[in-house]
Structure formats: C-alpha cells, structure tokens
C-alpha positions in Angstrom: 88.0 106.1 128.2 89.3 104.4 131.1 88.5 101.0 131.9 86.3 101.3 134.8 84.4 104.7 133.8 82.2 105.8 130.5 83.6 109.4 131.0 85.6 110.9 128.6 89.2 111.5 130.0 90.0 115.3 131.5 92.0 116.2 128.2 88.8 115.1 125.7 86.5 116.8 128.2 88.3 120.0 128.0 88.7 119.8 124.1 84.9 119.3 123.6 84.5 122.1 126.0 87.0 124.4 123.7 85.4 123.7 120.5 81.6 124.1 122.2 82.8 127.5 122.9 84.3 128.3 120.1 81.4 127.3 118.2 79.0 129.5 120.2 81.3 132.5 120.4 83.0 132.6 116.8 81.6 130.0 114.6 77.7 130.8 114.8 77.8 134.5 114.9 79.9 134.5 111.7 77.5 131.8 109.8 74.5 133.8 110.9 75.4 136.5 108.5 75.7 134.0 105.6 72.9 132.8 103.3 70.5 129.6 104.8 71.7 127.2 102.1 75.6 128.6 102.2 78.2 126.0 102.3 81.0 128.4 102.4 82.0 131.8 104.5 83.2 134.9 103.0 87.1 134.3 102.8 88.0 137.3 104.7 85.7 135.7 107.7 87.3 132.3 107.3 90.7 133.9 107.6 89.5 135.2 110.6 87.8 132.0 112.2 91.2 129.7 111.1 93.3 132.2 112.6 91.9 131.9 116.1 91.3 128.4 115.7 95.1 127.7 114.7 95.8 129.5 117.9 94.1 127.3 120.1 95.5 124.2 118.7 91.9 123.5 116.9 93.6 122.9 113.4 93.3 119.7 111.1 92.7 117.8 114.2 93.0 114.2 112.2 96.3 115.1 110.6 99.8 114.0 112.7 101.4 116.9 114.7 104.6 116.1 112.9 103.3 117.8 109.8 101.4 120.7 111.4 98.1 119.0 112.5 96.3 118.5 116.2 97.3 115.0 115.8 94.0 113.9 118.0 93.3 110.0 118.6 90.2 108.7 117.0 88.1 109.4 119.8 89.5 112.9 120.1 88.5 113.4 116.3 84.8 112.2 117.5 84.5 114.4 120.1 85.7 117.4 118.0 83.3 116.0 114.8 80.1 116.1 117.1 80.8 119.7 118.3 81.9 120.8 115.2 78.9 120.0 113.3 76.4 121.9 115.3 76.2 124.8 112.6 74.0 125.3 109.6 76.4 124.2 107.3 78.1 121.5 110.1 77.0 118.2 107.7 79.5 118.7 105.3 81.4 121.8 106.3 82.1 121.4 110.3 82.6 124.6 112.1 82.2 126.5 108.7 85.5 125.5 107.8 87.3 127.1 110.9 89.2 124.0 111.7 90.7 123.7 108.2 90.4 120.3 106.3 92.4 117.2 106.8 94.3 115.6 103.5 93.0 112.3 103.5 95.3 109.9 106.0 96.3 107.8 102.9 98.5 110.6 102.1 101.1 109.9 105.4 101.8 106.5 104.3 103.2 107.8 101.0 107.1 108.5 100.5 108.7 111.4 102.2 108.9 113.2 99.2 104.9 112.8 98.6 104.6 113.9 102.1 106.5 117.0 101.8 105.1 118.1 98.1 101.6 117.1 99.0 100.5 116.1 102.8 102.4 119.1 104.5 101.2 121.9 102.1 97.7 120.3 102.6 97.8 121.0 106.4 99.7 123.9 106.8 98.1 125.9 103.8 94.8 124.6 104.3 94.3 123.8 100.5 91.5 121.4 99.0 91.7 118.4 98.0 89.7 115.8 97.0 89.2 111.7 97.3 87.8 109.6 93.8 86.8 106.2 94.9 83.0 106.1 93.1 81.8 105.6 89.6 78.7 105.3 87.9 79.2 101.3 88.2 79.2 101.8 91.6 80.6 103.0 94.8 80.1 100.6 97.6 81.7 97.6 96.4 84.9 99.4 94.8 86.6 96.2 94.2 84.1 95.2 91.6 82.9 98.6 90.5 86.1 100.6 89.6 86.2 100.7 85.9 88.5 104.0 85.2 92.0 102.5 84.4 95.6 103.5 84.2 98.1 101.8 82.0 102.0 102.1 82.8 103.9 103.6 79.7 107.7 104.2 80.4 107.5 106.6 83.5 104.1 107.6 83.0 100.8 106.3 83.7 98.0 107.3 81.5 94.4 107.3 83.3 91.1 107.0 81.4 87.9 106.7 83.2 85.1 108.7 85.2 84.5 109.3 88.9 81.1 110.2 90.8 80.0 112.0 93.7 83.5 113.3 94.4 82.9 116.5 96.9 85.4 119.0 96.6 86.6 118.4 93.3 86.2 122.2 91.7 89.3 123.9 93.2 91.1 121.6 94.6 94.5 121.3 94.3 95.2 117.6 94.3 93.2 114.6 95.0 93.7 110.5 95.1 92.1 109.0 92.1 91.9 105.1 92.3 92.2 103.1 89.3 92.3 99.7 88.1 96.0 98.7 87.2 95.0 94.8 87.2 92.0 92.5 86.3 88.5 93.7 86.4 87.4 92.5 89.9 90.4 91.9 91.6 91.0 93.6 95.0 95.0 93.2 93.9 94.5 95.2 90.5 93.6 98.4 91.7 95.8 101.3 92.3 96.1 104.7 94.1 97.3 108.0 92.1 97.6 111.5 93.4 96.4 114.0 90.6 97.9 117.7 91.1 95.8 120.2 90.0 93.7 119.8 87.0 95.6 118.4 84.4 95.0 118.6 80.2 92.3 115.5 79.5 90.7 115.9 83.3 87.1 117.8 83.4 84.6 118.2 85.8 80.7 118.6 86.1 78.7 119.2 88.8 75.8 116.9 90.1 73.1 118.8 91.4 71.7 117.1 94.8 69.3 117.9 97.6 71.8 120.1 99.3 73.3 123.2 97.9 77.1 121.6 98.1 77.0 120.0 94.7 79.6 116.6 94.5 81.1 116.5 90.6 81.6 114.1 88.2 85.3 114.1 87.0 86.2 112.7 83.4 89.6 111.3 82.7 91.0 111.5 78.9 94.0 110.4 78.4 95.6 112.3 81.9 99.3 111.6 82.2 100.4 110.9 86.0 104.1 110.9 86.9 104.9 107.3 88.4 106.4 109.0 91.5 102.8 110.3 92.1 101.7 106.7 92.5 100.3 106.1 96.0 102.1 103.1 97.5 102.9 99.9 95.5 100.7 98.8 92.2 97.7 97.0 93.5 97.7 98.1 97.1 95.2 100.9 96.1 92.1 99.0 97.5 94.0 98.5 101.0 94.7 102.1 100.9 91.0 103.1 100.2 89.8 100.9 103.0 92.1 102.6 105.7 90.5 105.7 104.6 86.9 104.6 104.5 87.1 102.5 107.8 88.5 105.5 110.1 86.5 108.1 108.3 83.3 106.4 109.0 84.1 107.2 113.1 84.2 110.9 112.5 81.4 111.0 109.7 79.1 109.2 112.2 79.8 111.3 115.3 79.4 114.4 113.1 75.5 113.3 112.3 74.9 112.6 115.9 76.1 116.5 116.5 73.5 117.7 114.4 70.8 115.7 115.8 71.9 116.9 119.1 71.5 120.6 118.0 68.1 119.5 116.5 67.2 118.1 119.5 67.9 120.8 121.7 66.0 123.4 119.5 62.8 121.3 120.1 63.1 121.1 123.4 63.8 124.6 123.9 60.4 125.3 121.8 58.3 122.6 123.7 59.1 124.3 126.7 57.9 128.0 125.4 55.5 126.7 122.7 51.3 126.7 124.4 48.7 125.0 122.7 45.2 124.0 123.9 45.7 125.4 127.0 49.2 123.8 128.0 52.8 123.9 126.8 53.9 121.3 124.1 56.3 120.0 126.9 53.3 118.7 128.9 52.1 116.7 126.2 53.1 113.2 126.2 53.5 112.6 122.7 56.1 115.1 122.7 57.8 113.9 125.7 57.8 110.7 124.0 59.5 112.2 121.1 61.9 114.1 123.0 62.8 110.9 125.2 63.2 108.7 122.1 65.4 110.8 120.6 67.7 111.3 123.8 68.2 107.6 124.1 69.1 106.8 120.3 71.6 109.4 120.5 73.4 108.4 123.6 73.4 104.6 122.2 74.6 105.8 118.9 77.2 108.1 120.8 78.2 105.2 122.7 78.7 102.8 119.6 80.8 105.5 117.8 83.1 106.2 120.9 83.4 102.3 120.8 84.5 102.2 117.5 86.9 105.0 118.3 88.5 103.3 121.1 89.1 99.9 118.9 90.6 102.3 116.4 93.0 103.9 119.0 93.6 100.6 121.0 94.1 97.9 118.0 91.9 95.6 120.2 88.7 94.4 118.5 87.1 94.3 114.7 87.3 98.1 113.5 85.5 97.3 110.3 82.7 96.1 112.3 82.3 98.3 114.8 82.3 101.6 112.1 80.3 99.9 110.2 77.8 99.7 113.4 78.5 103.3 114.7 78.0 104.6 111.1 74.6 102.9 110.4 72.8 103.5 114.2 74.4 107.5 113.8 73.0 108.4 110.6 69.9 106.3 110.7 69.4 107.7 114.7 70.1 111.5 113.6 68.0 111.2 110.5 64.6 109.9 112.9 65.8 112.9 115.6 65.7 115.7 113.0 62.4 114.5 111.8 60.9 114.4 115.1 62.2 117.7 116.1 60.4 119.2 113.0 57.2 117.2 113.8 57.2 119.2 117.3 57.9 122.5 115.3 55.5 122.2 113.4 55.2 124.5 110.2 58.2 126.5 111.5 60.3 123.4 111.4 60.2 123.0 107.8 60.8 126.8 107.1 64.4 128.3 106.4 64.2 130.3 110.0 65.9 127.2 111.0 68.3 124.8 110.0 66.2 121.8 110.9 65.1 121.7 106.8 68.5 121.7 105.6 69.6 119.1 108.5 66.9 116.9 107.4 67.7 117.2 103.6 71.6 116.7 104.1 71.2 113.8 106.7 69.5 111.7 104.3 72.5 111.8 102.2 74.4 110.4 105.3 72.8 107.2 105.2 73.8 106.7 101.7 77.6 108.2 101.5 80.8 106.2 102.8 78.5 103.5 102.2 74.8 102.6 102.6 73.1 101.3 105.6 72.4 98.0 103.6 76.0 97.5 102.8 77.0 97.5 106.4 74.5 95.6 107.8 75.9 92.9 105.4 79.3 93.5 106.7 77.9 92.8 110.0 75.9 89.9 109.1 78.6 88.2 107.6 80.9 88.3 110.4 78.2 86.9 112.8 77.1 84.3 110.4 80.6 83.3 109.4 81.6 83.0 113.2 78.8 80.9 113.8 79.9 78.2 110.9 
C-alpha cells in the first residue's frame, strides 16, 4: 500500500485477480467432485492443477524465488492467502493444494547444505513437511512447555519425547522438531532439528478432531539425528520458532478472512432470493444488520492484517504485537461471520449441501491454533501496560 492510499499496489491487485480467476475456473470445479469433508484431491487432478499454477507463477508463494518459489512479500502472501482460502477445504488446504506447500521459513536460515538437501526439493517437488513445537504440556508457551530432549552424543543427538497437534506429519519427507538441549524453562535451552523421513524410534498416532484432517501425536524414542541436521546453533531454537510463528500469523489471519468473505457472499445471494412472510430476507432489518455487521468486521480485520504485513515488509513497528492483533481480530470475526451466514441460511446452513457447516467447525480451531486468542491479548496487554510504566 502506498503512503497516501489504502489501495493495493497494482501488482498485488493483479495477483489478487489472477488467484480469484484461478479459484473459480480451476480449483472449484475440481473440488466439486470431491466429498464434502475431503481434504485432498485425487493425485492426477491435483497434479494438473499444480502444473497450471506453476505456469502462471503461483507456486510456493512464501518461498524465495532463488529456490523456486514465488517470493511474494508478506502483503502479497496475505492477498493470495485470502483468495486461496475460498474453497471448501481452504481453511487448512488453500486452493486444494494447487499452489504447493511452502517449507517452513526456518529452513532458509539453515546452512547451504541444508537448504539444498531439504529446502529446494521441498519447493521444487512439492514435498510434504511438518513443524513440531507443541507438546501435551502446552503449545502457547514453548519456552516452558517443551519437554522433549535431545542429548548430544558425539556426532549425533539422541531425541526422546513427544509432540502433539502436528499437522501433516503422516507421509512427510522431513520435519523441523524443537527439543530441549539446555535447562528446563530456559528459552536459550531449546534447539531446532531437521528430522529426515520417519527414522527408527519415531511413531505417529492420529488425533481425531472436529475436522476431517487429523493432526498427529509424534513419539520419539532414542531417535538419532546427525549434528549436521541441527538447524542453527544449539540454543537458537526458540528464535527460529518465534520467527516462524510471528510471520505465519499473517497468511493464517488472511485465510480466515477469505473463508468468511465467501460465507458472507453465500448469505447475501440467499437473502436476495429467499422470500418469507411476504418479502425477501434482504428486506428484513434483522438480516440486513447481520450482513452489515459482517462486512464491517471483515474490512477491519483485513486492514489490520494488511497493516501487520506492511510492518513485516517495511521493518517498521512491533511485528509481534501487530500479528497478534491481526490473528485475534481475523479469527474471531471470521467465526462470527460464518455463524451469521448459517443463521441467514436457516436449516440449509447446517446441511452438507453447503460448505458453511464445515467452515464453522474448522474456523473454531483457528481461535486456538497458532496461539489462543487469550495469549495474544496478553501479548498486547504487556506491550501497552509496559509502555505506560
């Protein structure tokens, strides 16, 4: 955005329009043939979509161009994330996977050997990768919650412990796992490790949740990790983890806005057509106010998300606070908007004929994932009250 205008730059506006057209012309027709709660397309269908996306430059939009990604700015990522979420499985599989899955940004701060061995193939070959922070002891406070431990023995680390709520762990080519190498409760005592494949001593257990896409609990028992697969220096894991979390909240927030905007449009279209008690739903004040409130909340959440993206791109301002604000405002507003859309639709809103009931379930998780709303409010409160002291 320019300094004197709220408009997107022309380049990002064109990307926004390109993604919207691709979703309408390519993704939605393919997804319509899948089951209501599906979270993946048939391999041959997905391959065709991905080839088309690569051809127009919509591939791994968060990964650097030099490694095969689109290399979009944070604002560009937010724009794409919002449009890519406008499909049934968009909450957790944007564009049904057509744009690929970016490796965690932490890999780009690894050694040249790590980037070439893990990062580049992750982009070029669209490999499945996971990021493991949370444990049964908690996820919102990793400095204290992490109990998994990696002990160095010669040229290897031996990893023991468990991780929970890990999306995408099944069938992944590799993952980044955070384990304690120092004292309990010490942020400087956490290190990051690349776990290649599914080595001996590693086991997975699906955790059934209210969405069809199950996260996993991962157990590590005497799993050996070569020292060269430590990411960063020993004790730098928390900084690596925090960078991933903070930057990831921007597309995370934007995606929820996209879903809610799609839900709102469904409600608007229905209200214009549906007649009850002698008049259209669109003519009833109760419905008008639900529609109006929803649009206002989404516009506010979008601008806050774009502001966080601008801070990330410019380096000006407190990015941690800005992303916390965006994450809370977007996820909570999106939940309310989808709830209102269902109310406008009536019984049809909770049927599997429409994506609303699926979005309702999946958006509920968004207020917990990537840090619950209460923790982000705490981050903002600390900043405000600390400054006043």
